[in-house]
KEROVO-517936 format. One record per residue (C-alpha): x, y, z; residue in three letters. Coordinates in steps of 0.5 Angstrom, whole numbers, padded with zeros to 4 digits, always signed. Layout:
! KEROVO-517936
XYZala/...
This chain:
! KEROVO-517936
+0210+0196+0227unk/+0216+0200+0230unk/+0218+0206+0225unk/+0226+0205+0224unk/+0226+0198+0226unk/+0228+0192+0222unk/+0220+0190+0222unk/+0219+0197+0219unk/+0224+0196+0213unk/+0222+0189+0212unk/+0215+0192+0211unk/+0217+0197+0206unk/+0221+0192+0202unk/+0215+0187+0202unk/+0210+0193+0200unk/+0214+0195+0194unk/+0217+0189+0191unk/+0210+0186+0192unk/+0206+0191+0188unk/+0212+0192+0183unk/+0212+0185+0181unk/+0204+0184+0180unk/+0204+0191+0177unk/+0209+0190+0172unk/+0207+0183+0170unk/+0200+0185+0169unk/+0202+0191+0165unk/+0207+0186+0161unk/+0201+0182+0159unk/+0197+0188+0157unk/+0192+0187+0163unk/+0189+0193+0166unk/+0190+0191+0173unk/+0189+0195+0179unk/+0195+0198+0182unk/+0190+0200+0188unk/+0188+0193+0189unk/+0195+0191+0189unk/+0197+0196+0194unk/+0191+0195+0199unk/+0193+0188+0198unk/+0200+0189+0200unk/+0198+0193+0206unk/+0193+0187+0208unk/+0198+0182+0207unk/+0204+0185+0211unk/+0199+0186+0217unk/+0196+0179+0217unk/+0203+0176+0216unk/+0206+0181+0222unk/+0200+0179+0227unk/+0201+0171+0225unk/+0209+0172+0226unk/+0207+0175+0233unk/+0203+0169+0235unk/+0196+0173+0234unk/+0190+0172+0230unk/+0191+0174+0223unk/+0185+0178+0223unk/+0188+0182+0229unk/+0193+0185+0224unk/+0189+0189+0220unk/+0183+0194+0221unk/+0178+0190+0218unk/+0172+0196+0218unk/+0177+0200+0214unk/+0179+0194+0210unk/+0172+0192+0208unk/+0170+0199+0207unk/+0175+0200+0202unk/+0174+0193+0199unk/+0166+0195+0198unk/+0169+0201+0194unk/+0174+0197+0190unk/+0168+0192+0188unk/+0162+0196+0187unk/+0166+0202+0183unk/+0167+0197+0176unk/+0159+0195+0177unk/+0157+0203+0177unk/+0162+0204+0171unk/+0159+0199+0167unk/+0152+0201+0168unk/+0152+0208+0168unk/+0156+0208+0162unk/+0151+0204+0158unk/+0146+0209+0161unk/+0149+0215+0159unk/+0151+0212+0152unk/+0143+0210+0151unk/+0141+0217+0153unk/+0147+0221+0148unk/+0144+0217+0142unk/+0137+0219+0144unk/+0139+0227+0145unk/+0145+0227+0140unk/+0143+0225+0133unk/+0150+0227+0129unk/+0153+0220+0126unk/+0160+0222+0127unk/+0160+0221+0134unk/+0157+0214+0133unk/+0162+0212+0127unk/+0168+0208+0128unk/+0175+0212+0127unk/+0177+0211+0120unk/+0184+0209+0119unk/+0189+0215+0121unk/+0184+0220+0119unk/+0183+0225+0125unk/+0176+0227+0128unk/+0172+0233+0127unk/+0175+0239+0131unk/+0169+0239+0136unk/+0169+0231+0137unk/+0177+0232+0138unk/+0175+0238+0143unk/+0170+0233+0147unk/+0175+0228+0148unk/+0180+0232+0150unk/+0176+0235+0155unk/+0173+0228+0158unk/+0181+0225+0158unk/+0183+0231+0162unk/+0177+0230+0167unk/+0179+0223+0167unk/+0187+0225+0168unk/+0185+0230+0174unk/+0180+0225+0177unk/+0186+0219+0177unk/+0191+0224+0179unk/+0187+0226+0185unk/+0185+0219+0187unk/+0191+0215+0185unk/+0196+0221+0187unk/+0194+0220+0194unk/+0195+0213+0194unk/+0202+0214+0192unk/+0203+0220+0197unk/+0201+0215+0202unk/+0206+0210+0200unk/+0212+0214+0200unk/+0210+0217+0207unk/+0210+0210+0209unk/+0217+0209+0206unk/+0220+0215+0209unk/+0217+0214+0216unk/+0220+0207+0216unk/+0227+0208+0213unk/+0228+0215+0215unk/+0224+0217+0221unk/+0228+0222+0224unk/+0226+0227+0218unk/+0219+0224+0217unk/+0216+0221+0223unk/+0214+0228+0226unk/+0212+0234+0222unk/+0218+0238+0224unk/+0215+0244+0220unk/+0210+0245+0225unk/+0210+0253+0227unk/+0212+0254+0235unk/+0205+0257+0236unk/+0201+0251+0234unk/+0206+0247+0238unk/+0204+0251+0244unk/+0197+0250+0242unk/+0198+0242+0242unk/+0201+0242+0249unk/+0195+0246+0251unk/+0190+0241+0248unk/+0194+0235+0251unk/+0194+0238+0258unk/+0186+0239+0258unk/+0185+0232+0254unk/+0189+0229+0260unk/+0185+0232+0265unk/+0178+0230+0262unk/+0180+0223+0262unk/+0183+0223+0269unk/+0176+0226+0271unk/+0172+0221+0267unk/+0177+0215+0270unk/+0180+0217+0276unk/+0184+0211+0277unk/+0192+0210+0277unk/+0195+0209+0270unk/+0197+0202+0268unk/+0205+0200+0269unk/+0205+0199+0261unk/+0200+0204+0258unk/+0203+0203+0251unk/+0201+0195+0251unk/+0194+0197+0254unk/+0193+0201+0248unk/+0196+0197+0243unk/+0191+0191+0246unk/+0185+0195+0245unk/+0187+0198+0238unk/+0188+0190+0236unk/+0182+0187+0240unk/+0177+0193+0241unk/+0176+0190+0248unk/+0175+0196+0252unk/+0178+0195+0259unk/+0178+0199+0265unk/+0185+0201+0264unk/+0184+0204+0257unk/+0182+0211+0259unk/+0188+0211+0265unk/+0193+0209+0260unk/+0190+0214+0255unk/+0191+0219+0260unk/+0198+0217+0262unk/+0200+0217+0255unk/+0197+0224+0253unk/+0201+0227+0259unk/+0207+0223+0256unk/+0207+0226+0250unk/+0205+0233+0253unk/+0211+0233+0257unk/+0216+0231+0251unk/+0213+0236+0246unk/+0214+0242+0252unk/+0221+0240+0254unk/+0223+0240+0246unk/+0219+0247+0245unk/+0218+0244+0238unk/+0217+0238+0234unk/+0223+0240+0230unk/+0227+0239+0237unk/+0225+0233+0239unk/+0231+0229+0241unk/+0233+0224+0235unk/+0233+0218+0240unk/+0226+0220+0242unk/+0223+0221+0235unk/+0220+0214+0234unk/+0217+0213+0241unk/+0214+0220+0240unk/+0211+0218+0234unk/+0209+0211+0236unk/+0205+0214+0242unk/+0202+0219+0238unk/+0199+0214+0233unk/+0197+0210+0239unk/+0193+0215+0242unk/+0190+0218+0236unk/+0188+0211+0234unk/+0185+0209+0241unk/+0181+0216+0241unk/+0178+0214+0234unk/+0175+0208+0237unk/+0173+0211+0243unk/+0169+0216+0239unk/+0165+0211+0236unk/+0164+0207+0243unk/+0157+0209+0246unk/+0159+0205+0252unk/+0165+0210+0254unk/+0161+0215+0259unk/+0164+0222+0257unk/+0161+0229+0258unk/+0161+0233+0252unk/+0167+0237+0254unk/+0171+0231+0254unk/+0169+0229+0247unk/+0170+0236+0244unk/+0177+0235+0248unk/+0179+0228+0245unk/+0177+0230+0238unk/+0181+0237+0238unk/+0187+0233+0241unk/+0186+0227+0235unk/+0186+0233+0230unk/+0193+0236+0233unk/+0196+0229+0233unk/+0194+0228+0226unk/+0197+0234+0224unk/+0204+0232+0227unk/+0204+0225+0224unk/+0200+0225+0218unk/+0203+0230+0213unk/+0206+0230+0206unk/+0211+0235+0204unk/+0211+0239+0198unk/+0216+0235+0194unk/+0213+0228+0195unk/+0206+0231+0192unk/+0210+0234+0186unk/+0214+0227+0185unk/+0208+0223+0185unk/+0205+0228+0180unk/+0211+0227+0175unk/+0211+0220+0176unk/+0204+0219+0174unk/+0205+0223+0168unk/+0211+0219+0166unk/+0209+0213+0167unk/+0203+0214+0163unk/+0207+0217+0157unk/+0212+0211+0157unk/+0207+0205+0158unk/+0201+0207+0155unk/+0200+0203+0149unk/+0199+0196+0152unk/+0193+0198+0156unk/+0190+0203+0151unk/+0190+0198+0146unk/+0187+0193+0150unk/+0182+0198+0152unk/+0180+0201+0146unk/+0181+0195+0141unk/+0180+0189+0145unk/+0174+0189+0150unk/+0169+0190+0144unk/+0168+0186+0138unk/+0168+0193+0134unk/+0173+0199+0135unk/+0171+0204+0140unk/+0167+0210+0138unk/+0168+0217+0140unk/+0161+0217+0143unk/+0163+0210+0147unk/+0170+0213+0149unk/+0167+0220+0152unk/+0161+0216+0155unk/+0166+0211+0159unk/+0171+0217+0161unk/+0165+0222+0163unk/+0163+0216+0168unk/+0170+0214+0170unk/+0171+0222+0172unk/+0164+0222+0176unk/+0165+0216+0179unk/+0172+0217+0182unk/+0171+0224+0183unk/+0165+0222+0188unk/+0170+0217+0191unk/+0175+0222+0193unk/+0169+0226+0196unk/+0168+0220+0201unk/+0175+0219+0202unk/+0175+0212+0198unk/+0180+0209+0194unk/+0178+0206+0187unk/+0181+0203+0181unk/+0181+0208+0175unk/+0183+0202+0171unk/+0177+0198+0173unk/+0172+0204+0173unk/+0174+0206+0166unk/+0175+0199+0163unk/+0168+0197+0165unk/+0165+0203+0163unk/+0168+0201+0156unk/+0165+0194+0156unk/+0158+0198+0159unk/+0158+0202+0153unk/+0160+0196+0148unk/+0154+0192+0151unk/+0149+0198+0150unk/+0151+0199+0143unk/+0150+0192+0142unk/+0157+0192+0139unk/+0159+0185+0143unk/+0165+0184+0147unk/+0171+0180+0146unk/+0170+0174+0152unk/+0177+0172+0152unk/+0179+0180+0154unk/+0173+0180+0159unk/+0175+0174+0162unk/+0182+0176+0163unk/+0180+0183+0166unk/+0175+0179+0171unk/+0181+0174+0173unk/+0186+0180+0174unk/+0180+0184+0178unk/+0179+0178+0182unk/+0186+0175+0183unk/+0190+0182+0184unk/+0188+0182+0192unk/+0189+0175+0194unk/+0195+0175+0190unk/+0198+0181+0193unk/+0196+0179+0200unk/+0200+0172+0199unk/+0206+0175+0195unk/+0207+0181+0200unk/+0206+0177+0206unk/+0211+0172+0204unk/+0216+0177+0202unk/+0215+0180+0209unk/+0216+0174+0213unk/+0223+0173+0208unk/+0225+0180+0210unk/+0224+0179+0217unk/+0229+0173+0217unk/+0234+0177+0213unk/+0234+0184+0217unk/
């Protein structure tokens, strides 16, 4: 999708509206559905719809290696939450004998100060982990919107210092030379088309390396002429960013392709150039980080009750005890934190609610099957529903725009 194009605007509105419709709908019915599933499903739906509308195979519009990796993390994390919370509660019952931890709250009577302190710490940990994972998704979505709607301001990192721009041009130059040495052929007439096809199909043709060299040289020339990314002409911003994206993605696939015969220096140059390209295009302004943090906090403050009642009172047949709550929260915090380390998006909602279910099962409190059934339906249906909804909306908006 070209930034700033009508397809870019259609993508933005399809993603946003599909995610909003599904998230608000499930929130209204008190179902802890996953905003992560919704957002990822919306992105996949747009990618598939865009590929089909251009006469290509629907699978070519999505990087399925990344999508599969994300899918595994989203599907397995609730199972991890269920099992680990159950085990942690059993260990806690063995080691800590204080009955106050395992009794249900009595009306509005506050818990003992030490229990309250434990719950505040575990809740804080979950909130921090939730923000670190879901916050990244929110920031990524906002940048996707900004790049699609106001590319002149956000398509390139205009805050990059001049010294780094000089280094960028130098790395681009040595990368181009290394590629020309590895594939001493005349560049194809349409290097962008060659790289676009390679990224979609992963089919390495003899034209790919010369096309990559040609586009790397074009990026170097554009940046050198402008002296800095902030001075790139308005009518060139979209093309420069798209070229950078194509080169960065092509390098990513080439690095994994053992059939590409490059010496160590060439591979080092490619890796360094990709790092420079990502610094120029994959950036997040401070105000976006602050806005997402505030939005997460306000959303929790305003809409907490429906979900909290479901998690605390409707998953099990008895009210959640302090020990069960602390176990579920500790597991959620650890699972989400581990996912952060590996760059995987997981659903805080599903990890925490499955952790509560696991603690209920370990405590033999019993589960309310109607609620569990609704949670499973939301878990299973969110991804396909978001894919279909965003894909249909994207088709509709392309016709409108």
